[in-house]
C-alpha positions in Angstrom: 17.0 9.9 27.0 16.8 8.8 23.3 18.3 5.3 24.0 15.8 4.8 26.8 12.9 6.0 24.6 14.1 3.6 21.8 14.3 0.7 24.3 10.7 1.3 25.5 9.5 1.5 21.9 11.1 -1.8 21.0 9.8 -3.4 24.1 6.2 -2.4 23.3 6.7 -3.7 19.7 7.9 -7.0 21.0 5.0 -7.3 23.4 2.6 -6.9 20.4 0.7 -3.8 21.5 -1.3 -2.2 18.8 0.7 0.2 16.7 -1.1 3.3 17.8 -0.5 2.5 21.5 3.2 1.6 20.8 3.6 5.1 19.3 1.5 7.2 21.7 2.3 5.6 25.1 6.1 6.4 25.1 5.4 10.0 24.1 2.9 10.4 26.9 5.2 8.7 29.4 8.5 10.5 28.5 6.8 13.9 28.4 5.3 13.4 31.8 8.6 12.1 33.3 11.1 14.5 31.6 9.3 17.7 30.8 6.7 20.1 32.3 4.7 19.8 29.1 1.0 19.2 29.9 -0.4 15.9 28.5 -3.2 17.8 26.8 -0.6 18.9 24.2 -0.3 15.3 23.0 -4.1 15.2 22.5 -3.9 18.3 20.5 -1.2 16.8 18.4 -3.3 13.7 17.8 -6.1 15.7 16.4 -4.0 18.1 14.4 -2.3 15.1 12.7 -5.6 14.2 11.1 -7.0 17.7 10.6 -6.0 17.8 7.0 -8.3 18.1 4.0 -6.5 15.5 1.8 -7.0 12.8 4.4 -10.7 13.1 4.0 -10.2 10.9 0.8 -9.2 7.9 3.0 -12.6 6.9 4.3 -14.2 7.4 0.9 -11.7 5.1 -0.9 -11.9 2.5 1.9 -15.7 2.5 1.6 -15.6 2.3 -2.3 -13.2 -0.6 -2.1 -15.3 -2.5 0.4 -18.5 -1.9 -1.6 -17.0 -3.3 -4.8 -15.3 -6.2 -3.0 -18.5 -7.3 -1.2 -20.7 -6.6 -4.2 -19.1 -9.2 -6.4 -16.3 -7.3 -8.2 -13.4 -9.4 -6.9 -15.0 -12.5 -8.5 -15.5 -10.7 -11.8 -11.9 -9.4 -11.8 -10.7 -12.9 -11.1 -12.6 -14.2 -14.1 -11.1 -11.6 -16.3 -7.6 -12.4 -15.1 -8.1 -16.1 -15.7 -9.3 -15.3 -19.3 -6.2 -13.1 -20.0 -3.3 -15.1 -18.4 -4.8 -18.4 -17.3 -3.7 -20.4 -20.3 0.0 -19.5 -19.8 2.3 -21.8 -17.8 1.6 -20.9 -14.1 -1.7 -19.4 -15.3 -3.4 -19.6 -11.9 -0.5 -17.9 -10.1 -0.4 -15.2 -12.8 -4.1 -14.8 -12.3 -3.5 -14.1 -8.6 -1.0 -11.4 -9.5 -3.2 -9.8 -12.2 -6.3 -9.9 -9.9 -4.2 -8.2 -7.2 -3.2 -5.5 -9.6 -6.9 -5.0 -10.7 -8.2 -5.0 -7.2 -5.4 -2.7 -5.9 -6.5 -0.1 -8.5 -9.9 -0.1 -6.9 -9.4 -0.6 -3.1 -6.1 1.3 -2.5 -5.5 -1.1 0.4 -2.9 -3.9 0.6 -4.6 -6.0 3.4 -8.0 -5.8 1.6 -6.4 -7.0 -1.7 -4.7 -10.0 0.1 -8.0 -11.1 1.6 -10.2 -10.5 -1.4 -8.0 -12.2 -3.9 -6.7 -14.8 -1.5 -10.1 -16.2 -0.6 -10.7 -16.9 -4.2 -7.2 -18.1 -5.4 -5.5 -19.8 -2.4 -7.7 -22.9 -2.4 -7.6 -23.1 -6.2 -3.8 -22.8 -6.4 -3.2 -25.4 -3.7 -5.5 -27.9 -5.5 -3.5 -27.3 -8.7 -0.2 -28.5 -7.0 1.2 -25.1 -6.1 2.9 -25.4 -2.7 1.2 -23.5 0.1 4.2 -21.4 1.0 4.6 -20.3 -2.6 0.9 -19.6 -2.9 0.6 -17.5 0.2 3.9 -15.7 -0.4 2.8 -14.7 -3.9 -0.6 -13.5 -2.6 1.0 -11.4 0.2 3.6 -10.0 -2.2 1.2 -9.2 -5.0 -1.3 -7.8 -2.5 1.2 -5.2 -1.4 0.6 -3.5 -4.7 -2.3 -1.8 -3.1 0.2 0.7 -1.6 1.8 1.5 -5.0 -1.0 1.4 -7.6 -3.5 4.4 -7.5 -5.7 5.2 -5.8 -3.3 4.5 -2.9 -4.1 5.6 0.6 -0.3 5.8 1.2 0.1 8.3 -1.6 -2.6 10.5 -0.1 -0.9 10.5 3.3 2.5 11.2 1.7 1.0 14.1 -0.3 -0.7 15.6 2.8 2.6 15.5 4.7 4.9 16.9 1.9 2.6 19.0 -0.1 3.4 17.0 -3.3 0.6 16.8 -5.8 -1.5 13.7 -5.1 -2.4 13.5 -8.7 1.2 13.4 -9.7 1.9 10.7 -7.2 -1.0 8.6 -8.5 0.4 8.9 -12.0 3.8 7.9 -10.8 2.4 4.9 -9.1 1.1 3.4 -12.4 4.6 2.9 -13.9 6.1 1.7 -10.6 3.2 -0.6 -10.0 3.4 -2.2 -13.4 7.2 -2.9 -12.9 6.5 -4.2 -9.4 3.7 -6.5 -10.7 5.8 -7.6 -13.7 8.5 -8.9 -11.4 6.0 -11.2 -9.7 4.6 -12.4 -13.1 8.1 -13.2 -14.3 9.1 -15.2 -11.2 5.7 -17.0 -11.4 6.3 -18.0 -15.0 9.8 -19.3 -14.2 8.5 -21.3 -11.2 5.8 -22.8 -13.3 8.1 -23.9 -16.0 10.5 -25.5 -13.5 7.7 -27.3 -11.8 5.8 -28.3 -15.0 2.7 -26.5 -14.0 0.4 -26.0 -17.0 -2.1 -23.3 -17.7 -5.9 -23.6 -17.5 -6.6 -24.3 -21.1 -6.7 -22.2 -24.3 -7.5 -18.6 -24.9 -11.0 -17.7 -26.0 -11.8 -14.4 -27.5 -15.4 -14.8 -26.6 -14.6 -15.5 -22.9 -12.2 -12.5 -22.7 -14.9 -10.2 -24.2 -17.5 -11.6 -21.9 -15.3 -11.2 -18.8 -14.5 -7.7 -19.9 -18.1 -6.8 -20.1 -18.8 -8.4 -16.8 -16.1 -6.5 -15.0 -16.2 -3.2 -17.0 -18.3 -1.4 -14.4 -15.7 -2.0 -11.7 -12.7 -1.4 -14.0 -14.1 2.0 -14.8 -13.3 3.3 -11.3 -9.6 4.0 -11.8 -10.5 5.9 -15.0 -13.1 7.9 -13.2 -10.7 8.8 -10.4 -7.7 9.6 -12.6 -9.6 11.1 -15.4 -11.6 13.4 -13.1 -8.4 14.6 -11.3 -6.4 15.2 -14.4 -9.3 16.6 -16.3 -9.8 19.3 -13.6 -13.3 18.1 -12.7 -12.5 17.4 -9.1 -9.7 17.2 -6.5 -8.5 13.8 -5.2 -10.7 14.1 -2.1 -13.8 14.9 -4.3 -12.8 12.1 -6.6 -13.0 9.7 -3.6 -16.5 10.9 -2.8 -17.6 10.4 -6.5 -16.1 6.9 -6.4 -18.3 6.0 -3.4 -21.4 7.2 -5.2 -20.4 5.3 -8.3 -19.5 2.1 -6.4 -22.8 2.2 -4.5 -24.7 2.6 -7.8 -22.9 -0.3 -9.5 -23.2 -2.6 -6.4 -26.8 -2.0 -5.7 -28.3 -1.2 -9.1 -26.0 -3.1 -11.6 -24.6 -6.1 -9.9 -27.4 -6.4 -7.4 -25.4 -8.7 -5.2 -25.9 -6.6 -2.1 -29.0 -5.8 -0.1 -29.6 -3.0 2.4 -28.4 -5.3 5.3 -25.2 -6.0 3.3 -24.8 -2.3 2.8 -25.1 -1.7 6.5 -22.4 -4.3 7.2 -20.1 -2.7 4.6 -20.6 0.7 6.2 -19.7 -0.7 9.6 -16.6 -2.5 8.3 -15.5 0.7 6.5 -16.0 2.8 9.6 -13.9 0.4 11.7 -11.1 0.3 9.0 -11.1 4.1 8.8 -10.9 4.4 12.5 -7.9 2.0 12.5 -6.1 4.0 9.9 -6.8 7.4 11.3 -5.8 6.5 14.9 -2.5 5.3 13.6 -2.0 8.5 11.5 -2.9 10.6 14.6 -0.6 8.7 16.9 2.2 8.7 14.4 1.8 12.5 14.1 2.2 12.9 17.8 5.2 10.5 17.7 6.9 12.5 14.9 6.3 15.8 16.8 8.0 14.3 19.9 11.0 13.1 17.8 11.3 16.5 16.3 11.2 18.4 19.5 13.4 16.0 21.4 16.2 16.3 18.8 16.0 12.9 17.3 14.8 14.2 14.0 17.8 16.5 13.7 20.1 13.6 14.7 18.7 11.5 11.9 18.8 14.3 9.4 22.4 15.1 10.4 23.4 11.5 10.1 21.9 11.3 6.6 23.4 14.6 5.6 26.8 13.4 6.8 26.9 10.9 4.0 27.0 13.8 1.5 24.8 14.7 -1.4 25.9 12.0 -3.8 22.6 10.9 -5.3 23.4 7.2 -5.4 24.6 7.2 -1.8 21.6 9.0 -0.6 19.3 6.6 -2.5 20.9 3.6 -0.8 20.7 5.2 2.7 17.1 6.2 2.3 16.0 2.8 1.0 17.9 1.1 3.8 16.3 3.2 6.5 12.8 2.8 5.2 13.2 -1.0 4.6 14.2 -1.5 8.2 11.4 0.8 9.4 8.9 -1.2 7.3 9.7 -4.4 9.3 8.2 -2.7 12.4 5.9 0.1 11.3 2.8 0.4 9.1 3.2 2.5 5.9 1.3 5.6 7.2 3.4 5.7 10.3 6.6 5.6 8.2 5.4 8.6 6.1 4.6 10.7 9.1 7.6 9.8 11.2 10.4 9.6 8.7 9.4 11.5 5.6 9.9 15.0 7.0 13.5 14.2 7.6 14.1 12.1 4.5 12.4 14.7 2.3 15.0 17.4 3.2 18.0 15.1 2.6 16.5 13.7 -0.7 15.7 17.1 -2.3 19.2 18.3 -1.3 20.6 15.4 -3.3 18.5 16.3 -6.3 15.9 13.4 -5.9 12.5 14.4 -7.2 9.9 14.5 -4.5 7.5 12.4 -6.6 10.2 9.8 -7.2 10.9 9.8 -3.5 7.3 9.1 -2.7 7.1 6.2 -5.1 10.4 4.7 -3.7 9.1 5.0 -0.1 5.8 3.4 -1.3 7.6 0.4 -2.7 9.7 0.1 0.4 6.5 0.2 2.5 4.9 -2.4 0.3 7.8 -4.7 0.9 7.5 -4.1 4.6 3.9 -5.3 4.5 5.0 -8.9 4.1 8.4 -8.8 5.7 8.9 -10.4 9.2 8.6 -9.8 12.0 5.6 -7.3 11.9 4.5 -7.1 8.3 0.8 -6.6 8.4 0.0 -9.0 5.5 1.7 -11.8 7.5 -1.1 -11.5 10.1 -3.8 -10.8 7.5 -3.0 -14.2 6.0 -4.4 -15.8 9.2 -7.9 -15.0 7.9 -7.1 -17.4 5.0 -6.2 -20.3 7.4 -2.5 -19.7 7.2 -0.3 -19.7 10.3 2.2 -17.0 10.9 5.1 -19.4 10.4 3.8 -20.5 7.0 3.3 -16.9 6.0 6.8 -15.9 7.1 8.4 -18.8 5.3 6.4 -18.2 2.1 7.3 -14.5 2.1 11.1 -14.9 2.0 11.7 -15.6 -1.7 9.2 -12.9 -2.8 11.0 -10.3 -0.6 14.0 -10.7 -2.9 11.8 -10.4 -6.0 10.3 -7.2 -4.6 13.8 -5.9 -3.8 14.9 -6.5 -7.4 11.9 -4.4 -8.5 12.8 -1.7 -5.9 16.4 -1.4 -7.3 15.1 -0.9 -10.8 12.5 1.7 -9.7 15.0 3.5 -7.6 17.8 3.6 -10.2 15.6 4.4 -13.2 13.4 7.4 -12.1 11.8 7.6 -15.6 9.8 4.5 -14.7 7.8 6.6 -12.2 8.3 10.1 -13.6 7.6 9.8 -17.3 3.8 9.6 -17.0 3.3 12.5 -14.5 5.9 14.6 -16.4 3.5 14.6 -19.4 0.9 16.5 -17.3 2.7 18.2 -14.5 5.5 20.6 -15.6 8.7 20.6 -13.7 8.6 16.9 -12.6 11.8 15.0 -13.2 13.8 18.1 -14.3 
């Protein structure tokens, strides 16, 4: 039965059905054909999959990110990035990476980061003699940082599935995100030196200070979120609600680049995005339940357990499984479908659950711009890029991201040092 189920799933993926239908339809069909289980049970599983308090943070962080992006923050962050790294060789490309890191720390979304930064930087980079494949590949790769750097929607879903502290995951994402971003900065610098691409001029202390003042209101969001959580003022879910109130105040009262009509549009866009995320989470929950009850989950767990408990071997196996899954599934589906099985194997091998979450996040980030179904490859279409151009441009940056993944996987301290300062027992 499992081979038939897998064949149907792959066929639906190849046909290009939406992910939630690809996950839910095989479950409904095989339950109806092979068991007496009433279909209403699948509906119950869909709702129970999203009936979790930590997931309430997702719509709030989506709304906060959209408010700041539409209200002029992306332009201000871009100005700050240009002031900081623009004069270096490859300054415009480095600006794209730094802007992506800044915006990821506010939006928590990879596709939103690609679109917000790409609309500003892609035309500028192509005019400055950067090749289009290089430019879009860099933007898609750096944009995937939205999955790793807090506040990450992915981390919230992982924490809700495993029970791992979301605050600790956010802290771990800082170190991993910096290493991941640094890999793209290094490659960008080498590329610029090889191609003779100069920076944008000289450094100006006055311009840096002016850009900092201009973007300070937006840059305060990560400090509000993380400071409030670790200071015990509110939970991650409450932090998300506070972030929305702050973002609305900054956008409407400070920046004043959005009117009530614009606010209505942002609310509609955020509601649509939230629905898209939640329906995938719900269908992935039903899919994971079916895999567990049908014996597939035990088969995967037994297969992984069969490789032993050697930490390095388990690390390689887990990363290989998630990398392949990331080519076809979105990050939230990966968490709900695979993590319950991977978590057991990883902890038996002595891998810290927080480190596991960060590794899977980086794998999922790579999957966001890896053919054939990386979401950022399709998001690039909104920037006037064809799928073929996006796929070709992504290839060299996949290897850059893999190098960062190897470093993050083999050196747990990159992720665990910071949360270990606050949360006892992590990394021990």
